[in-house]
C-alpha positions as CSV (number, residue, x, y, z in Angstrom):
1,M,-2.1,144.0,-3.1
2,S,-1.1,142.3,0.6
3,R,-1.4,139.1,-1.2
4,T,0.5,139.6,-4.1
5,L,3.2,141.2,-2.0
6,V,3.5,138.6,0.3
7,T,3.4,135.6,-2.8
8,L,6.4,137.8,-4.4
9,G,8.4,137.6,-0.7
10,C,7.7,134.1,-0.5
11,I,8.5,133.3,-4.2
12,V,12.2,135.3,-3.5
13,L,12.5,133.2,-0.8
14,V,12.1,129.9,-2.9
15,V,14.9,131.3,-5.5
16,A,17.4,132.1,-2.8
17,A,16.6,128.8,-1.0
18,G,16.7,126.8,-4.4
19,I,20.2,128.8,-5.2
20,H,21.6,128.2,-2.1
21,C,21.7,124.7,-2.7
22,L,22.6,125.1,-6.2
23,V,25.4,127.2,-5.0
24,Y,26.4,124.9,-2.0
25,Q,26.6,121.7,-4.5
26,E,28.0,123.2,-7.7
27,F,30.9,125.1,-5.4
28,T,31.2,125.3,-1.8
29,A,30.4,121.1,-1.3
30,T,33.8,120.6,-3.4
31,A,36.1,123.1,-1.5
32,V,34.6,122.2,2.0
33,H,35.3,118.5,1.3
34,A,38.9,119.1,-0.4
35,S,39.5,121.1,3.3
36,N,41.5,119.9,6.2
37,L,38.3,120.4,8.3
38,P,37.7,117.2,10.0
39,I,34.7,114.5,8.8
40,A,32.8,116.1,11.6
41,L,32.5,119.6,10.3
42,Q,32.9,118.8,7.4
43,S,29.1,117.4,7.7
44,V,27.9,120.5,10.1
45,F,28.8,122.6,7.0
46,E,26.8,120.7,5.2
47,V,23.6,120.1,7.0
48,A,24.2,123.7,8.3
49,F,24.1,124.9,5.2
50,L,21.0,122.9,3.2
51,S,19.1,123.6,6.4
52,M,19.2,127.5,6.1
53,A,17.7,126.8,2.5
54,W,15.2,124.2,4.3
55,S,14.1,126.9,6.5
56,W,13.3,128.8,3.8
57,I,11.2,126.8,2.0
58,V,9.1,125.8,5.1
59,L,8.9,129.6,6.1
60,A,7.6,130.5,2.1
61,L,5.4,127.3,2.9
62,I,3.4,128.6,6.1
63,V,3.0,132.2,4.7
64,L,1.3,130.8,1.9
65,V,-0.6,128.6,2.9
66,I,-1.9,131.1,5.3
67,T,-2.4,133.9,2.7
68,F,-4.7,131.5,0.4
69,G,-6.3,129.8,3.6
70,E,-8.8,130.8,6.1
71,A,-6.9,131.3,8.6
72,R,-8.1,133.1,12.1
73,L,-4.4,134.2,12.7
74,G,-3.1,135.0,9.0
75,K,-1.8,138.1,9.9
76,P,0.7,137.3,13.2
77,I,1.4,134.3,11.6
78,T,2.8,136.4,8.2
79,L,4.3,138.6,10.4
80,I,5.9,136.6,12.5
81,C,7.3,134.7,9.4
82,G,8.4,137.1,7.5
83,F,10.3,139.0,10.9
84,A,12.0,135.4,11.4
85,V,13.7,135.6,7.7
86,L,14.9,139.1,8.7
87,I,16.9,138.7,11.8
88,Q,18.1,135.7,9.9
89,A,19.4,138.0,7.2
90,V,20.6,140.8,9.9
91,F,22.5,138.1,11.9
92,T,24.6,136.5,8.8
93,V,25.8,140.4,7.5
94,P,28.0,140.9,10.4
95,I,29.8,137.4,10.3
96,L,29.4,136.7,6.1
97,G,29.6,140.0,4.8
98,F,26.7,141.5,2.0
99,F,26.2,138.9,-0.4
100,I,23.4,138.7,-3.1
101,G,22.0,135.8,-0.7
102,N,21.1,138.3,2.5
103,E,19.6,141.0,-0.3
104,M,17.2,138.7,-1.6
105,I,16.5,136.9,2.0
106,S,16.0,140.9,3.4
107,A,13.7,142.2,0.1
108,A,11.4,138.5,0.6
109,S,11.4,139.5,4.1
110,V,10.5,143.1,3.3
111,L,7.6,142.0,1.3
112,I,6.1,139.9,3.4
113,I,5.5,141.7,6.5
114,T,4.6,144.8,4.3
115,G,1.9,142.4,2.6
116,G,1.3,141.3,6.4
117,F,0.5,144.9,7.3
118,L,-1.9,145.0,4.3
119,F,-3.8,142.3,5.6
120,R,-7.1,143.3,6.7
121,G,-8.1,141.2,9.9
122,S,-8.9,138.1,9.4
123,R,-9.2,136.0,6.4
124,V,-13.0,134.4,7.1
125,E,-15.6,135.7,5.5
126,T,-18.9,135.4,7.5
């Protein structure tokens, strides 16, 4: 059950990252480049937008490797990654408000955290 929840959370997180990149390419990039922002700020906006999506992909991959690998510290690493995503969601709500991205990464983090708490000790069976 724990692996299923964690895997679902990782899938939701990767899908959210993909949507984040797609939305940037299709809508946001055009608006940013057409704005009167200085070029440096346009670049910073692009890097920040795409870096956030990249961090979600990396965290999901770390959690999947830990979940299906034989890591002794699987539970704490999974929980740290799950809470990292939850913290990102919580801190972006006051700035950006509620939207589908926050809801998706919140759901992903809750799935990962719940699955992480359901892990039973070490993954190594001796």
